[in-house]
C-alpha positions in Angstrom: 23.9 23.2 16.4 25.9 21.7 13.6 24.1 19.5 11.1 26.7 16.7 11.6 25.9 16.8 15.4 22.2 16.3 14.6 23.2 13.2 12.6 25.1 11.9 15.6 22.0 12.4 17.8 20.0 10.3 15.4 22.5 7.5 15.8 22.9 7.9 19.6 19.1 7.9 20.2 18.1 5.2 17.7 20.9 2.7 17.5 19.2 0.2 19.8 16.1 0.1 17.7 17.3 0.3 14.1 20.3 -0.8 12.0 22.9 1.9 11.3 22.0 2.0 7.6 18.4 2.6 8.4 19.2 5.4 10.8 21.3 7.0 8.1 18.3 6.8 5.8 16.0 8.3 8.4 18.4 11.2 8.8 18.9 12.0 5.1 15.2 11.6 4.3 14.4 14.0 7.2 16.8 16.7 6.2 15.6 16.5 2.6 11.9 16.7 3.7 12.2 19.4 6.4 15.1 21.5 5.2 15.3 20.7 1.5 18.9 19.5 1.8 20.5 16.8 -0.3 22.5 14.1 1.4 25.8 15.3 0.0 25.5 18.6 1.9 27.5 17.1 4.8 30.4 16.5 2.5 30.3 19.9 0.9 29.5 21.8 4.1 30.6 19.7 7.1 30.3 22.7 9.5 26.8 23.8 8.5 24.9 25.3 11.4 21.2 25.0 11.9 18.9 27.5 13.5 16.6 26.4 16.4 13.7 26.5 14.0 15.5 24.2 11.6 16.5 21.8 14.5 13.0 21.4 15.9 11.4 19.1 13.3 14.5 16.9 13.4 14.4 16.5 17.1 10.7 15.7 16.9 11.4 13.1 14.3 13.9 11.4 16.6 11.3 11.4 19.4 8.7 9.8 17.1 11.2 7.2 15.8 12.0 6.2 19.4 8.3 5.3 19.7 8.7 3.2 16.5 6.4 5.4 14.5 7.0 4.7 10.8 9.0 7.5 9.1 6.3 7.6 6.4 3.7 8.7 8.9 6.1 11.2 10.4 6.9 12.8 7.0 3.3 12.2 5.8 4.4 10.6 2.5 5.5 7.3 1.0 6.7 6.1 -2.4 5.1 3.4 -4.5 5.8 2.6 -8.2 8.0 5.7 -8.5 5.0 7.9 -7.4 4.6 9.9 -4.2 1.6 9.3 -1.9 0.3 11.1 1.1 -0.2 8.7 4.0 -1.6 9.1 7.5 -3.1 7.0 10.2 -6.2 6.3 8.1 -4.3 4.3 5.4 -1.7 1.6 5.3 1.8 2.4 4.1 2.2 1.0 0.6 4.5 -2.0 0.5 7.0 -3.4 -2.1 5.0 -6.7 -2.2 2.0 -4.7 -3.5 4.2 -3.1 -6.1 4.8 -6.6 -7.4 1.0 -7.2 -7.7 0.7 -3.9 -9.7 3.6 -4.9 -11.9 2.0 -8.2 -12.7 -1.2 -6.5 -13.9 0.8 -4.0 -15.9 2.8 -6.8 -17.5 -0.4 -8.6 -18.5 -2.0 -5.5 -19.9 1.0 -4.8 -22.1 0.5 -8.3 -23.7 -3.3 -7.7 -24.0 -5.1 -4.5 -24.8 -5.0 -1.7 -22.2 -7.3 0.8 -24.0 -10.7 1.2 -22.5 -10.1 -1.4 -19.8 -12.5 -1.1 -16.9 -10.6 -1.8 -13.6 -11.9 -1.9 -10.1 -9.7 -1.7 -7.0 -11.4 -2.9 -3.8 -10.2 -1.5 -0.5 -8.1 1.2 -2.1 -6.8 2.8 1.1 -4.2 5.4 0.0 -5.2 4.7 -3.6 -1.8 3.4 -4.5 -2.9 0.4 -6.6 -5.6 2.3 -8.5 -3.5 5.4 -9.0 -0.5 3.5 -10.2 -2.7 1.6 -12.7 -4.3 4.8 -13.9 -0.9 6.4 -14.3 0.7 3.6 -16.3 -2.4 2.4 -18.2 -3.5 5.8 -19.7 -6.4 4.3 -21.6 -7.9 2.5 -18.6 -11.0 3.5 -16.7 -10.2 3.0 -13.0 -12.7 2.8 -10.2 -11.5 2.6 -6.5 -13.7 1.7 -3.6 -13.3 1.8 0.2 -15.6 1.7 3.2 -13.6 4.4 5.0 -14.5 8.0 4.2 -11.1 9.2 5.7 -9.2 6.8 3.5 -11.1 7.9 0.4 -10.1 11.6 1.2 -6.5 10.6 1.3 -6.8 8.6 -2.0 -8.6 11.5 -3.7 -5.7 13.8 -2.7 -3.2 11.3 -4.0 -5.0 11.1 -7.4 -4.9 14.9 -7.7 -1.3 15.1 -6.7 -0.4 12.4 -9.3 -2.6 14.0 -12.0 -4.7 10.9 -12.8 -8.4 10.4 -13.2 -9.8 7.7 -10.8 -13.5 7.4 -9.8 -13.7 6.9 -6.0 -16.8 5.3 -4.4 -17.7 4.5 -0.8 -19.1 1.0 -0.7 -18.9 -2.0 1.7 -17.7 -5.1 -0.2 -19.2 -7.2 2.6 -22.7 -6.1 1.6 -24.3 -9.2 -0.1 -26.5 -7.0 -2.2 -23.6 -5.0 -3.7 -23.5 -4.9 -7.5 -21.3 -2.5 -9.5 -21.9 -1.7 -13.2 -20.7 -1.7 -15.9 -18.9 -5.1 -15.6 -15.2 -4.8 -15.1 -12.4 -6.4 -17.1 -10.1 -6.5 -14.1 -10.8 -6.5 -10.3 -7.9 -6.2 -7.9 -7.8 -6.2 -4.2 -5.3 -6.2 -1.3 -7.9 -6.7 1.5 -7.4 -7.2 5.2 -5.9 -10.7 5.6 -3.8 -10.9 8.8 -5.3 -13.1 11.4 -5.6 -12.0 15.0 -3.3 -14.9 16.0 -0.6 -13.6 13.7 -0.4 -10.2 15.5 2.5 -11.3 17.7 4.6 -12.0 14.7 4.2 -8.4 13.4 6.5 -5.5 14.2 5.4 -3.0 16.7 5.6 -0.1 14.3 2.8 -1.8 12.3 0.6 -2.9 15.2 0.8 0.4 17.0 0.4 2.8 14.2 -1.2 1.4 11.0 -5.1 1.1 10.8 -6.2 -2.2 12.2 -9.4 -2.2 10.1 -7.2 -2.4 7.0 -5.0 -5.2 8.4 -6.7 -7.7 10.6 -9.4 -10.3 10.2 -11.0 -12.8 12.6 -9.3 -16.1 13.2 -12.7 -17.7 12.6 -13.3 -16.4 9.1 -10.0 -15.1 7.7 -11.2 -15.2 4.1 -14.4 -13.2 4.6 -13.2 -10.4 2.3 -12.1 -12.8 -0.4 -15.4 -14.6 -0.2 -17.3 -11.3 -0.6 -15.1 -10.2 -3.5 -15.6 -13.5 -5.3 -19.4 -13.1 -4.8 -19.2 -9.6 -6.3 -17.4 -11.0 -9.3 -20.4 -13.1 -10.2 -22.3 -10.0 -11.3 -19.6 -7.4 -11.7 -16.7 -9.1 -13.5 -17.1 -10.0 -17.2 -16.6 -13.5 -18.5 -12.9 -13.8 -19.3 -12.2 -11.0 -16.8 -9.2 -11.3 -14.4 -9.2 -11.2 -10.7 -5.9 -10.3 -8.8 -5.5 -10.8 -5.1 -2.7 -10.1 -2.6 -3.0 -12.9 -0.1 -1.9 -14.1 3.3 1.1 -16.4 2.7 -0.3 -18.9 5.2 -3.7 -19.0 3.5 -2.7 -19.1 -0.1 -4.0 -22.7 -0.7 -7.3 -21.9 0.9 -7.7 -18.8 -1.2 -6.7 -20.9 -4.3 -9.4 -23.4 -3.4 -12.0 -20.7 -3.0 -11.3 -19.4 -6.5 -11.4 -22.9 -8.0 -14.7 -23.6 -6.4 -16.3 -20.4 -7.8 -16.1 -20.5 -11.6 -12.5 -19.4 -12.0 -9.8 -21.0 -14.1 -6.1 -20.4 -15.0 -5.4 -19.8 -11.4 -1.8 -18.7 -10.8 0.0 -18.2 -7.5 3.2 -16.1 -7.3 5.7 -15.5 -4.5 6.9 -12.0 -3.4 10.5 -10.8 -3.3 10.8 -12.4 0.1 9.9 -15.9 -1.2 6.4 -15.9 0.4 3.2 -16.9 -1.4 1.7 -13.5 -2.0 -0.3 -13.0 -5.2 -3.1 -14.9 -7.0 -4.5 -14.3 -10.4 -7.6 -16.1 -11.8 -9.7 -15.8 -14.9 -13.5 -15.9 -14.7 -15.0 -18.7 -16.8 
C-alpha cells in the first residue's frame, strides 16, 4: 500500500474523533516512530510503497486511536521540557502545565544558588519533574518518591535514558510517621487532585487509560495529599525552604489557606497557559 493511502486511512477512520491537524500529527509521529520517516517524505516520495510488515503497526495505531487511547501510550513515549520519557499505563502522561511548574522552579534557582540544593519530588510518576530538575540544575541533589513500584521502575528507566542521577525511594506520603533526612531546600509535588465529582468533565482518553490512583481523590477530603505533604515539611523542609505545588484550579484558595495556616509565608499563586489557577509556591517560616 502507498504511504499516502495510509495517511488517507488515518483521516477516514479518525476524523469524527479528532481535528484534522491532530490526525496529521498522529500520522507523522507514527511514521517517524515505527518507520523512521520524516514528515517531508511524502513530498519527496509521494508514491512510496510500504510492505505488509511496515503497514501493520500503523493500522494498529489507528485501531488504538479509535478507542481514544492516547498516542503517547501507543508509542510508549512522551516529551517534557525537551526531554523524552517512557510512559505506560502505570504513569500519567506529562503535561504542559507541569512544565510551567518546573520552569518556575528553574527560574527561581537561577536567581538563587542552585549548587548543592537538596530537592524532593513527591509522587514522581514518570519522573518528569525530578529528572528535568536534575538535568537543568546540574549541581542539585534530587530525590524522587512514589508509592507505586511500577511507576518507580518507569522513572528509573527515564533517569537512565536522560543520563541524570536521581535517588528514587518507595514511600507513602500519607504515612503520618514519615520523616525524610536530610532536610530539603525545595519540595515539589503534583499529587492526585481531581475530585470524583469532576470525572464527567474529563476527556475519555484520560479516564479510560491513565492511572486513576495518580489522578483522583475523594470528594470528602480532596486535599488529603496536600495536608500530608505540608505535615512532612514540618520535619523535612528547612526553614526558608520552598514548597511548590500543582493544584486543582477549583481548590486553589483552599490550598492557599492550608499553607497560610501551617507556617508558610510569601505564598504565590500562578495561572497556567490556559488561564486556570494551577501552581502555588510558599516559603517555610
